[in-house]
Legacy VTK file of the C-alpha trace (Angstrom):
# vtk DataFile Version 3.0
C-alpha trace
ASCII
DATASET POLYDATA
POINTS 415 float
3.246 -20.706 0.106
2.822 -17.761 2.708
-0.255 -17.757 4.966
-2.650 -14.829 4.346
-3.411 -12.539 7.274
-6.413 -12.946 9.483
-8.368 -10.887 11.837
-6.711 -12.678 14.601
-3.249 -12.143 13.346
-3.929 -8.559 12.670
-5.317 -8.136 16.260
-2.357 -9.674 17.916
0.110 -7.496 15.729
-1.761 -4.271 16.495
-1.851 -5.030 20.402
2.030 -5.946 20.191
2.856 -2.788 18.388
0.654 -0.735 20.799
2.589 -2.249 23.673
5.897 -1.330 21.965
7.168 -4.770 21.686
8.989 -6.672 19.045
7.976 -10.308 18.252
11.092 -11.432 19.949
10.080 -9.556 23.146
6.656 -10.783 23.104
7.764 -14.390 22.528
10.314 -14.032 25.491
7.668 -12.473 27.894
5.037 -15.034 26.921
7.530 -18.023 27.097
6.925 -18.970 23.528
9.028 -19.360 20.563
9.306 -16.392 18.019
7.946 -18.860 15.396
4.751 -19.282 17.247
4.159 -15.439 17.357
5.233 -15.107 13.786
2.818 -17.867 12.670
-0.133 -16.308 14.509
0.550 -12.772 12.991
0.769 -14.421 9.437
-2.593 -16.005 9.801
-2.052 -19.127 11.761
-4.441 -20.721 14.394
-3.551 -20.754 18.147
-5.056 -22.487 21.124
-6.725 -20.233 23.639
-3.931 -21.238 26.143
-1.338 -19.596 23.820
-3.332 -16.452 23.409
-3.837 -16.240 27.170
-0.034 -16.387 27.430
0.350 -13.691 24.862
-2.314 -11.481 26.445
-0.698 -11.864 29.898
2.706 -10.796 28.522
1.024 -7.632 26.902
-1.044 -6.817 29.947
-4.493 -7.022 28.142
-7.494 -9.244 28.501
-7.391 -12.451 26.478
-10.735 -11.657 25.017
-9.190 -8.486 23.546
-7.180 -10.546 21.013
-10.296 -12.361 19.622
-11.564 -10.770 16.442
-14.514 -11.544 14.061
-13.582 -13.502 11.010
-15.076 -16.056 8.493
-15.228 -19.531 10.136
-13.547 -22.572 8.728
-15.710 -24.870 6.603
-17.613 -27.439 8.562
-16.379 -30.870 7.586
-17.623 -34.358 8.678
-20.765 -33.214 10.685
-23.059 -35.435 8.895
-23.000 -38.103 11.442
-23.731 -35.796 14.312
-26.635 -34.297 12.454
-28.138 -37.735 12.156
-27.524 -38.884 15.669
-28.957 -35.810 17.142
-32.076 -35.548 14.856
-34.630 -36.907 17.370
-33.400 -34.765 20.086
-33.277 -31.651 17.879
-36.921 -32.417 16.937
-37.960 -32.625 20.614
-35.981 -29.549 21.778
-36.231 -27.228 18.742
-39.505 -27.951 16.848
-40.246 -25.865 13.723
-41.938 -22.522 14.569
-44.472 -21.014 12.166
-46.504 -17.816 12.005
-49.455 -19.300 13.784
-48.081 -22.354 15.737
-45.145 -24.342 16.807
-45.222 -27.815 15.042
-44.050 -29.878 18.050
-44.781 -33.549 18.399
-47.192 -34.374 21.250
-45.703 -36.338 24.133
-47.441 -38.467 26.761
-47.950 -37.092 30.276
-46.500 -39.170 32.976
-47.057 -39.560 36.701
-44.777 -36.709 38.163
-43.139 -39.093 40.598
-42.142 -41.371 37.691
-41.002 -38.223 35.636
-38.824 -37.098 38.562
-37.245 -40.510 38.775
-36.416 -40.492 35.041
-34.597 -37.069 35.478
-32.646 -38.589 38.309
-31.859 -41.583 36.192
-30.748 -39.202 33.377
-28.280 -37.478 35.750
-26.856 -40.849 37.027
-26.371 -41.948 33.399
-24.731 -38.640 32.540
-22.326 -38.760 35.542
-21.397 -42.418 34.578
-20.462 -41.054 31.144
-23.189 -43.166 29.475
-23.778 -40.402 26.866
-25.414 -42.815 24.432
-28.107 -43.709 26.917
-28.617 -40.030 27.857
-29.027 -39.090 24.260
-31.588 -41.902 23.612
-33.662 -40.981 26.665
-33.844 -37.182 26.306
-36.284 -36.772 23.383
-39.058 -38.805 25.297
-38.210 -37.044 28.478
-38.541 -33.585 27.098
-41.865 -34.330 25.362
-43.299 -35.978 28.583
-42.243 -33.185 30.724
-43.867 -30.654 28.404
-46.944 -32.729 28.198
-47.166 -33.158 32.027
-47.518 -29.381 32.377
-50.429 -29.222 29.907
-52.215 -32.222 31.565
-51.836 -30.892 35.162
-55.131 -30.946 36.980
-54.553 -28.199 39.668
-52.039 -25.423 40.451
-49.990 -27.630 42.826
-49.428 -30.249 40.085
-48.824 -27.619 37.458
-46.089 -25.846 39.679
-44.445 -29.325 40.151
-44.669 -30.253 36.422
-43.119 -26.900 35.469
-40.229 -27.375 37.908
-39.588 -30.904 36.340
-39.896 -29.480 32.870
-37.156 -26.962 33.852
-34.976 -29.835 35.268
-35.354 -31.892 32.104
-34.215 -28.942 29.916
-31.257 -28.158 32.166
-30.194 -31.836 32.136
-30.482 -31.605 28.324
-28.306 -28.433 28.261
-25.644 -30.127 30.512
-25.373 -33.098 28.132
-25.267 -31.032 25.010
-22.644 -28.769 26.403
-20.495 -31.728 27.433
-20.591 -33.209 24.006
-19.929 -29.729 22.477
-23.286 -29.170 20.671
-23.241 -25.572 21.863
-26.065 -24.009 19.833
-28.504 -26.846 20.930
-27.104 -26.504 24.512
-27.765 -22.742 24.660
-31.387 -23.232 23.594
-32.060 -25.948 26.130
-30.400 -23.802 29.066
-32.200 -20.649 27.963
-35.418 -22.473 27.833
-34.668 -24.096 31.211
-33.892 -20.803 32.889
-37.121 -19.238 31.458
-39.267 -22.008 32.662
-37.846 -22.151 36.185
-38.075 -18.348 36.370
-41.697 -18.334 35.380
-42.443 -21.106 37.838
-40.787 -19.180 40.693
-38.005 -21.855 41.053
-35.208 -19.505 41.703
-32.600 -22.082 42.653
-33.446 -24.173 39.454
-33.017 -21.020 37.464
-29.591 -20.382 39.207
-28.570 -23.992 38.244
-29.324 -23.017 34.572
-27.236 -19.989 34.896
-24.382 -21.936 36.273
-24.637 -24.097 33.155
-24.884 -21.217 30.833
-21.736 -19.751 32.351
-19.996 -22.981 31.656
-21.149 -22.990 28.041
-20.017 -19.398 27.660
-16.673 -20.390 29.002
-16.392 -23.259 26.506
-17.172 -20.695 23.784
-14.277 -18.420 24.983
-16.808 -15.850 25.962
-14.998 -14.983 29.129
-16.257 -11.484 29.744
-19.921 -12.600 29.386
-19.510 -15.641 31.631
-17.905 -13.684 34.359
-20.463 -10.925 34.240
-23.531 -13.420 34.179
-21.995 -15.315 37.211
-21.244 -12.141 39.039
-24.705 -10.597 38.661
-26.464 -13.858 39.538
-24.109 -14.332 42.500
-24.780 -10.909 43.913
-28.602 -11.484 43.469
-28.632 -14.809 45.401
-25.876 -14.368 47.879
-26.918 -16.323 50.967
-26.768 -15.453 54.604
-24.164 -18.167 55.554
-25.596 -18.915 58.960
-29.066 -19.650 57.718
-28.456 -20.892 54.110
-29.296 -24.413 53.002
-26.635 -26.609 51.653
-28.123 -26.194 48.119
-27.965 -22.295 48.336
-24.392 -22.356 49.482
-23.358 -24.815 46.894
-25.219 -22.749 44.108
-23.469 -19.582 45.219
-20.209 -21.398 45.478
-20.430 -22.636 41.882
-21.207 -19.309 40.674
-18.108 -17.986 42.368
-16.033 -20.818 40.563
-17.507 -19.581 37.213
-16.469 -15.997 37.910
-12.976 -17.161 38.846
-12.749 -19.479 35.864
-13.689 -16.882 33.382
-11.578 -14.114 35.063
-8.386 -16.153 35.171
-8.774 -17.146 31.496
-9.391 -13.585 30.597
-6.102 -12.382 32.366
-7.984 -10.671 35.301
-6.007 -12.229 38.253
-7.436 -9.891 40.956
-11.065 -10.660 40.106
-10.145 -14.411 39.890
-8.526 -14.296 43.337
-11.459 -12.534 44.881
-13.936 -15.055 43.366
-11.810 -17.921 44.745
-12.104 -16.561 48.183
-15.862 -16.387 47.779
-15.895 -20.070 46.534
-13.704 -21.081 49.518
-15.973 -19.412 52.057
-19.008 -21.322 50.672
-16.966 -24.437 50.562
-15.917 -23.927 54.166
-19.491 -23.410 55.330
-20.440 -26.633 53.756
-17.587 -28.455 55.184
-18.094 -31.523 52.874
-18.781 -32.093 49.291
-22.447 -31.695 48.571
-24.437 -33.294 45.660
-28.049 -32.429 44.727
-28.621 -31.870 40.991
-32.008 -30.429 41.610
-30.549 -27.418 43.448
-27.238 -26.926 42.027
-25.199 -28.014 38.958
-22.745 -30.590 40.210
-20.999 -31.690 43.410
-19.506 -28.688 45.262
-17.395 -28.411 48.529
-13.881 -27.889 49.711
-12.294 -30.480 47.316
-13.934 -28.980 44.331
-12.992 -25.512 45.218
-9.349 -26.686 45.594
-9.436 -28.531 42.294
-10.472 -25.249 40.558
-7.713 -23.389 42.323
-5.136 -25.844 40.960
-6.718 -25.493 37.555
-5.835 -21.734 37.725
-2.131 -22.781 38.090
-2.383 -24.842 35.029
-3.919 -22.146 33.004
-1.171 -19.845 34.207
1.463 -22.263 32.998
2.648 -23.116 36.488
3.320 -26.837 35.963
5.400 -27.256 39.092
2.623 -25.604 41.201
0.091 -27.986 39.760
2.195 -31.150 40.678
2.981 -29.601 44.125
-0.823 -29.294 45.147
-2.241 -32.106 43.108
-2.324 -34.599 45.903
-1.814 -32.495 48.950
-4.097 -30.864 51.546
-7.876 -31.467 50.760
-6.862 -33.407 47.654
-4.803 -36.035 49.533
-6.444 -39.547 49.845
-7.004 -39.232 53.572
-8.673 -35.818 53.169
-10.972 -37.206 50.339
-12.264 -39.762 52.751
-13.173 -36.978 55.157
-14.465 -34.315 52.873
-16.029 -36.678 50.210
-15.318 -37.036 46.428
-15.921 -34.397 43.898
-17.881 -35.130 40.716
-16.167 -37.669 38.385
-15.949 -34.933 35.734
-14.130 -32.342 37.894
-11.719 -34.968 39.288
-10.882 -36.236 35.965
-10.413 -32.705 34.567
-7.966 -32.177 37.414
-6.061 -35.348 36.417
-5.765 -33.942 32.893
-4.146 -30.815 34.601
-1.692 -33.102 36.197
-1.002 -34.966 33.030
-0.489 -31.645 31.133
1.928 -30.563 33.968
4.117 -33.695 33.565
4.272 -33.266 29.747
5.299 -29.643 30.172
8.151 -30.834 32.577
9.222 -33.576 30.249
7.819 -36.517 32.326
6.141 -38.247 29.290
5.553 -41.631 31.077
3.946 -40.004 34.157
1.687 -38.216 31.757
0.740 -41.515 29.980
0.097 -43.027 33.364
-2.419 -40.363 33.998
-4.018 -40.688 30.563
-4.261 -44.441 30.902
-5.938 -44.212 34.198
-8.510 -41.795 32.655
-9.052 -44.046 29.746
-9.695 -47.110 32.005
-12.171 -45.101 34.333
-13.694 -42.567 32.088
-12.784 -43.576 28.574
-15.849 -42.173 26.851
-15.559 -38.744 28.650
-11.936 -38.598 27.653
-12.818 -38.733 23.852
-14.753 -35.521 24.273
-11.874 -33.565 25.861
-9.877 -31.347 23.473
-7.345 -30.926 26.415
-6.549 -34.683 26.225
-5.860 -34.422 22.469
-3.647 -31.288 23.053
-1.749 -33.218 25.804
-1.267 -36.290 23.643
-0.095 -34.269 20.638
2.455 -32.466 22.799
3.552 -35.855 24.337
3.981 -37.308 20.855
5.941 -34.250 19.793
8.421 -34.581 22.697
8.850 -38.355 22.236
12.184 -38.999 20.678
12.088 -42.815 20.679
9.705 -45.252 19.030
6.166 -45.041 20.436
5.125 -47.549 23.054
2.008 -49.840 22.564
0.111 -47.615 25.129
0.973 -44.405 23.199
-0.252 -45.858 20.003
-3.475 -47.066 21.634
-4.083 -43.696 23.165
-3.480 -41.919 19.923
-6.188 -44.242 18.364
-8.611 -43.738 21.242
-8.267 -39.923 20.831
-8.500 -40.037 17.081
-4.954 -38.792 16.728
-2.576 -39.883 13.841
0.600 -40.948 15.539
LINES 1 416
415 0 1 2 3 4 5 6 7 8 9 10 11 12 13 14 15 16 17 18 19 20 21 22 23 24 25 26 27 28 29 30 31 32 33 34 35 36 37 38 39 40 41 42 43 44 45 46 47 48 49 50 51 52 53 54 55 56 57 58 59 60 61 62 63 64 65 66 67 68 69 70 71 72 73 74 75 76 77 78 79 80 81 82 83 84 85 86 87 88 89 90 91 92 93 94 95 96 97 98 99 100 101 102 103 104 105 106 107 108 109 110 111 112 113 114 115 116 117 118 119 120 121 122 123 124 125 126 127 128 129 130 131 132 133 134 135 136 137 138 139 140 141 142 143 144 145 146 147 148 149 150 151 152 153 154 155 156 157 158 159 160 161 162 163 164 165 166 167 168 169 170 171 172 173 174 175 176 177 178 179 180 181 182 183 184 185 186 187 188 189 190 191 192 193 194 195 196 197 198 199 200 201 202 203 204 205 206 207 208 209 210 211 212 213 214 215 216 217 218 219 220 221 222 223 224 225 226 227 228 229 230 231 232 233 234 235 236 237 238 239 240 241 242 243 244 245 246 247 248 249 250 251 252 253 254 255 256 257 258 259 260 261 262 263 264 265 266 267 268 269 270 271 272 273 274 275 276 277 278 279 280 281 282 283 284 285 286 287 288 289 290 291 292 293 294 295 296 297 298 299 300 301 302 303 304 305 306 307 308 309 310 311 312 313 314 315 316 317 318 319 320 321 322 323 324 325 326 327 328 329 330 331 332 333 334 335 336 337 338 339 340 341 342 343 344 345 346 347 348 349 350 351 352 353 354 355 356 357 358 359 360 361 362 363 364 365 366 367 368 369 370 371 372 373 374 375 376 377 378 379 380 381 382 383 384 385 386 387 388 389 390 391 392 393 394 395 396 397 398 399 400 401 402 403 404 405 406 407 408 409 410 411 412 413 414
């Protein structure tokens, strides 16, 4: 039964014809099969990486291929609705015409509240997502109640800053587990509270998170513009900037580059990478302080993201050539410090993807198994891991190994 046309398929076809290309020419220039192009134009789905390759071949922005259409039916979301019910009640209470029906929380000593936020970050970076989900409802209510209970201007300012940090932690967690609408609300509220409290660096941290969220939603142009406008506003004087200011500016530069390279804007991406490298060089080491910027940033993180660009561009050999060299070599890591676990793990997924592309399925499995052992819960939340495993299974000509079957089960893939 032939597929019906979709807005995406119509858009790809229109751009292809405008470029004066046949399906065969486009497939050749994008290094895809003709059947893939034909399937998309006839109404099939496509990974964003595939659309990026098509856009690059036609010389247009990736986002130019996106088109508004009816979404697929939501199936199997009942469990997530139940699991997140308490967090949703704390974060997004009902709003009426006269009042907001929020549940009152209990104000805490501000030092205790600050420690709980730090604990939340530690749990998040240890991939303890279940523990983070359980602690956030009470944390959000306590942070809000502490603002109301503040006895003087100094305490109120500190309580507002902590409220903003609690909201930004919530946004980070919800983005990671792909609850994007809730994440947007948490980040937007966190930025607003930080901005109103005069906490510019906290607001910038929220913007960094918002850019990440927009990137996750394939809103490349908006992510790039938001990061660029904010980076211009807070660009530090390198000679006198604090490590937190340099790291925040560097992370904004990474967001610009990540959005630009995905949107087929290599010149803008290269310039943003230079900005990030400048901030990283000024720091000289990886810097971590979740109160002043989103995650660990420094020379290693900047290089990880540069290698990620090669992966997005389909340069598998380039990824493997730089994966364990320079500042990413073990000796250099001891000198510069380790990046965040999430950034390092994402890098190793890029390495696994490169191995699959080049036909080294066992090397890819070795990378996936290492990630499963060190960050198994994180791995389950990564669509990239499922893409890699599906590609690996498709290339496998012999009987699947025990490790392959176990990985397929772990990632909920039918082998």
